[in-house]
C-alpha positions, 0 to 999 in steps of 0.5 A: 500500500505504501509503494502504491501511494508513493507511486501515485504521488510521484505520478501526480507530481509528474502530471502537474509539472508536465501540465505546467511545462506544456502551458509555458511551451504553448505560450512561448510557441504562441508568442513566437508565432505572433512575433513572426506573423506581426513583427517580422513584416517590418523588423528582422529577428536580429533587431528583436534579439539584440534589443536588450529590453525588460518587460516595461520597455517591451510594453512601451515598444509594443504599444508604440508599434500598435499606434503606428499600425501593427495589427496586434489584438489585446490578447496577442499583445499580452502574449507577445510581451510575455514572450519578448520579456522572457 
């Protein structure tokens, strides 16, 4: 019975960790998709990679890009900022 309980506890821990990692991976994948679809129309990846910005800087940059025509929805905006600020 003790082995069964230990096994179940380990299995539950693995499931929780895997679920969390899956959500993070999906968010990163979605952030990268938005970056490629919305930002790479005007900017190359080097510009983004070399920007050296923190989250607050990226929030300002993304908001500014939206005001000058970047087509990014509110949901995409948050996902993109999360991706860029990682």
